[in-house]
C-alpha positions in Angstrom: -10.3 21.4 34.9 -14.2 21.6 34.3 -14.7 22.5 30.5 -11.5 21.5 29.5 -11.0 19.1 26.7 -8.3 16.4 26.6 -7.2 15.0 23.2 -5.4 11.6 23.2 -3.4 10.4 20.3 -2.7 6.8 20.2 0.3 6.1 17.7 0.2 2.6 15.8 3.5 1.5 14.4 2.9 1.9 10.9 4.5 0.3 7.9 7.3 2.6 6.9 6.9 1.3 3.0 3.2 2.6 3.3 3.8 5.4 0.8 5.7 3.3 -1.7 3.0 0.5 -1.5 0.2 3.1 -2.0 2.3 4.7 -5.2 2.9 1.3 -6.8 -0.8 0.5 -6.5 -2.0 3.6 -8.0 0.8 3.5 -10.8 0.1 -0.3 -11.4 -3.9 0.6 -11.9 -2.8 2.7 -15.0 -0.4 0.3 -16.8 -0.5 -3.3 -18.2 1.7 -5.7 -19.6 5.4 -4.8 -20.2 4.9 -1.5 -18.9 3.4 -3.0 -15.5 6.1 -5.5 -15.6 9.1 -3.1 -16.3 7.4 -0.8 -12.9 7.1 -4.0 -11.0 10.8 -4.9 -11.5 12.0 -1.3 -10.8 10.2 -1.3 -7.4 11.8 -4.7 -6.5 14.9 -3.5 -7.3 14.6 -0.4 -5.3 13.2 -2.4 -2.3 16.2 -5.0 -2.7 18.6 -2.0 -2.5 16.8 -0.4 0.3 16.8 -3.6 2.3 20.4 -4.3 1.6 21.5 -0.8 2.5 19.6 -1.5 6.1 21.5 -4.9 6.3 18.5 -7.0 5.7 19.4 -10.3 3.6 18.5 -13.8 2.7 15.2 -15.1 4.2 14.2 -12.0 5.8 14.7 -9.9 2.7 12.4 -12.2 1.1 10.0 -12.0 3.6 9.8 -8.2 3.2 9.6 -8.6 -0.3 6.6 -11.0 -0.2 5.0 -8.9 2.3 5.3 -5.7 -0.1 3.9 -7.8 -2.7 1.0 -8.8 -0.5 0.5 -5.2 0.5 0.3 -3.6 -2.9 -2.0 -6.4 -4.2 -4.4 -5.5 -0.9 -4.2 -2.0 -2.0 -5.2 -2.7 -5.5 -8.2 -4.4 -4.3 -8.8 -1.3 -2.0 -8.7 1.1 -4.8 -10.8 -1.1 -7.2 -13.5 -1.3 -4.6 -13.4 2.4 -3.9 -13.9 3.0 -7.7 -16.7 0.6 -7.7 -18.4 2.1 -4.9 -18.1 5.6 -5.9 -19.3 4.8 -9.4 -22.3 2.7 -8.1 -23.3 4.8 -5.0 -24.8 1.8 -3.1 -26.8 2.6 0.0 -29.5 5.1 -1.3 -33.2 4.5 -1.0 -34.1 1.0 -0.5 -37.9 1.4 -1.6 
């Protein structure tokens, strides 16, 4: 076994809605007002229908929807920070 390299992959449970969260945040970055409201309502209807299809209702559905909203908000913050960071490129020469 000398000289062999062993790779270990640790899989963490992820959010199955991650792609929808990221796509929603990216799209919301580029719309405002009624267009943003319309996009948000469309995503909420989609999410509700998916949760209903999976048998998730009531308080559990509301918890999932609330978490989705928090996750989209967090992704919007991350995207905004990434854009700011790319524009300002902090960390250069301190002198």
